[in-house]
N, C-alpha and C positions, 0 to 999 in steps of 0.2 A: 466454518471451515476457513482457515487463514491462508487463503491463496493470494490475497491481493494487498498485503501490507507493505511490502518493500518499496514499491514504486512511489508511494506517497512521500516517504522520507527522502528519497533520492531527489525529488523535485526541489528540495530546499538546499541542496549542496551548491556551493559556489566557490570559485578559485580566485576571485578578485580580492584585493587587499581590504582589511577591516578599517572602516572609517571611524575615527575617534568621535566619542559622544559630544565633545565640546564644539564641534563644527555645526553651525546652525543648518537647518534644512534649506533655508533660502540660499545660503552660500553654496551648499552642495548642489542645488539645482543650477545655479549660475555657472558653476565650475564644470558641471557634467550634464550638458543638455541632452546627450544621447540616452534614449530610454533604456537600452540594454545595459549600459554602464551603470546607470542609476539603479536599475533593478538588481544587478549583480551585487552592488554594494549593500543594498537593503537585505538581500538574501544572506550575504555573508555576516552581517550584523545579527540577523535572526538566528542563523545557525550557531553563531558564537554564544549567544545566550543559552542555547540548548546544551552546548558542549560544557558549559560551566555549571550545568544543572539548574539554571534559572528558567523555569518553564514559561513558555509563551502561550500556554493553553488558556490563560485567563487574561486576555488582552484588554478586557473592559476594566481591569484594576489599574486605574491611573496612578496609584500611589505605591506601585511596586518599588521596593527600596533599592533594588540593584539593576533592574532592567528597564528598557524603553520599548517594550514590546508593542504597546499601544501606539507609540509614535511611529514605529516601523510599519505597523499595519496601516495607519492613516496615510503614510507616504506612498505605500504600494497602492492603496485605494486611489490616491490622487493621480498616480501614474495611470491608473485605469481610466480615469476621467480624461486625462490629457491624450491618451492613446487608446481609445476604446476598442480597437480591433487588433490589438497586439496579443498574439496567442500566449507568449510567455508571461506577460503581465496578468492576463486573465487567469492562467493556470496558477500563478503564484497567489493571486487574490483568493481563488477558490480553495487552495490548500490551507492558507492561513485562516480563512473563515471556518473551514471544517475543523481544524485543530483548535480553534477558539470556541468550539461548541456551538457553532452557528451553521448547521447543515442546510437550513433553508436558504440562506444567502449563498452558500457554496453551490447548492443545487441550481439556483438561478444563473449564477455565473457560468457553471459548467454547461448548462443547456444552451446558453448563448454561444459558447465556444464550439460546442458540438454541432450547432446549426451550420457551421462552416463545413464545406465538403472535403476539406483536407484531412490528412491523418492526424488524429489526436488520441493516441492510445492511452497516455497517462490520464487525460481527462475522462476517457471512457471508463478506466479502472476505478477512479475515485467516484465517478457518478454511479457506477455499479455498486460500490461499497455502501453509498448512501441509500440506494434503492433497496439493497438487501437488508440493511438495518431497519428499513420501513416495512419489510416483508413483501416488497414488490418485485418478485423474481421475474415476472413478465417484462417489466420495464428494464430491469438490469440486462436481461438477455437480448432485448431489442437493441439496446445501446451497443452491446458487445458485438452482435452479429453484423451491425452496420460497419463498425470499425474493422472487423476481421476482413470484410470485403475490401476495405481500403488498404489495410496493413496485414496481408495474409501470413506474413512470416513472423509476426510478433507472438512469441510463445506465452507472454503474460496475459494476453487477451484470451488465449485458449484455456489457461489455468483459471482465469476468472469465470469463463463460461462454464467450466466444470463445477465451480462452486454453486452456480445457479441450479444446475441439475441435481447436485448432491442434496441441496436443501429441499428440493421437491421430491427426493427419494427416487430419482431416475438414475440409478446407479450405472446402468449400461452406458447411457449417454455421457455421464460424468467420466467414466473410465475411458471412453473413446476420445473425449476432449483432452484428457490428460496424456493419452498416448500421442495425440497430435502435437501437444506441447513438447513432449519429449523428443519427437523427431525434429522439432524446430530449434532445440537447444536448451530447453528448460533444465535446471540443475537436477541431477538424479536424486539427491538426498530429499529434495522437496517433493518430487514425484513419488518416491517410495513412501513417504509419510502420508501423502494424500490418497494414494492407492490403498494404503493400509486402513485409512478411515473408511473407505468404501467397503473393504473386506469386513471390517468390524461391524459396519451397519448391516451387512448381510449375515452376521453371526458366524462368519468364518474365522473363528478365533485364532487358529493356528496360522492361517494365511495372513491375517492382520499382524500377528506378532512377528512373523518372518519378515514382512515388509518394514515394520518398525525397527527391527534389528538391523536390517539393511540400511535404513536411513541413518541410524546411529553410527554404523561402520563408515558410511560415506561422509558423515560430518559429525564427529563426536561432540562438538559444542552445541549442537542443536538439541534443546531440552524437550521439545514437545513429544517426540516419540517415546522418550523415557517415561513421561507421565502417563502416556497411553498404556505402556507395558505394565506399569504398576497397577493400573486399573483393571488389567486382565489377569492378574495373578490367581484369581479364583478358578481359572480354567487350567486344568492339569496339562493339557496339550501345549498351552502357551508357556507355562512355567518350565516344563521339561525342555522345550525347544530353546528357551533362553539359557537354561543351565547348561545344555549341551554345547552351546556356542560361547560359553565362558562369560555370560552376562547374568549375574545374580539378580533376580527380581524378587524383592520382598516388600510387603507393605510397611 
């Protein structure tokens, strides 16, 4: 259940200017001693490689022809050593570690960050994603429930909580969590899709298709509900509903 993907990418967005690759890291550190400034520039460089289609997901490849992903990763890790309790630096390290295929390192960094009593919803969402990938729904839910107490108005935490219930087949609890997310401002197109998944899991084909169609109407460029509709074309009630609303569903 894809409830928690958007936050991770958002963490890597930066508005600072792009530092040119020819400037050495030593010069960069001397010129910008402030940790937030240095982090912003590293994130901007990291995001730029992604914008150009140069994946940073294999940071261990030191011989990448066009990117310096490993160098960026090392610099952010160095920032973490210099400023070990800096929440943004810890979150950036965890995100890069996860995207580099190192969930164990990301998990360790996130657990350190979440040990702090402050609000860290983004860290909780990424930690939940890792826990769910490991099949540990209990751990995922414990992380989320703690953060919900601290940040009760964060709708993404409620959506992530719904995903833990959905995976366990606790559909009433999942629907309740999604309803709470909706009251807190979660986007309707996403809620419709995920409520549709719950209806589909309950074998309510017509109800699922109605919600998928609603999601498509709310956000036409969102592809996931279209794929689910195609998968339900064997059910006449779904096909008739889609045809009646002007959406032709064919395999």
